[in-house]
N, C-alpha and C positions, 0 to 999 in steps of 0.2 A: 071747469067750464066746457061746455059743449057749443059746438057750432049748430045752430037749428038747421037741417037739412031740408026741413019742410016748406020754406021761403022759397018762393020761384024767383030767379033773376031774371031781369027784362032784356032783352038785346043791347039795351042803352047802357045797363049797368056791366054787362059783360065787357062790351066795347071800352067802356072807361077802365076797367081793370086790366084789359088787355094793353091799353095805350100808356096806362101807369106803370105797368110792368116791363113795357118796350123802353120807357124814359129811363128807369132805373136802370135797366142792361145796359143802354146807351151811356149813360153816366159812367157806371164800371168799367166798360170797355175804354172809354176816352181818358178814364183815370190810368188805366194800365198803358195806353199808348203814349201817355204821357210819360211814364218810366221808362218804356222803350225808347222814345224819342233822346232821353237825355243820356241812356246808355248809348245809343248809337253815335251821338256827340262825341260821349267820352273815347269810344272805339276808334272813330276817325280822326280824333287827336293823336292817338298813340300809333294810329297806321303812318299819318303823316310824320311824327318823330322818327319811327322807324326808316320810313322812305329815306327821311334826310339822311339818317346816319349812313344807311346804305350807300346812298349817293357819295357821301364823303369818302366811304372806304373805296369804292370804285373809283372816284375822281382823282383822289390822290396819287397813286401809281400813276395815273394817264398825265397827271401835271408833271408828276416828276420825269417821265418819260419826255415830255414837250421841251420842259426846261434842259435836259440834256441835249436832245436833238439841236436847240436853239445855240447852246453852248457850243457844241463840236461844229456846227456850220458856221458859227460866228470865228472860231477860232481857225478853221480852214479859209476863212475869205481872208481874215488878218494875215496868216501865212502868205496865201498868195498875193497880196499886197506888198507885203516885204520882198517876196521873191522878185517881182516886177521892179519895185525901186532899186533893188540891188543890179538886177540885169541893166535897166536904163541907167543908172551910175556907171558900169562897166562899158557899156557901148558908148557913152558921151564923153570918157575919158581917154582918149586913144593918146598915146605919145608919139610924139614926133621926133625922128631921130636926125641930128644934125652932121 
């Protein structure tokens, strides 16, 4: 089957063919963009998981250091309170000689 080349196309027909081709190309582009959007969503989810894991890895030593500093400062405060109580008891109990 051969396409007859002797039939002249009018400008309306050419414009219709161009509009039809533009519409088909637009459908293909939108279809591809749909796949790109879904893949980007998957990538963002993976990045969020990786970021959360990195944050946990970084925050674990920091929280351990914070807990250690809290424990040491609490121990020092308790020790100082005990020393003050001992010093208060010693100064308050003076023996008198008869």
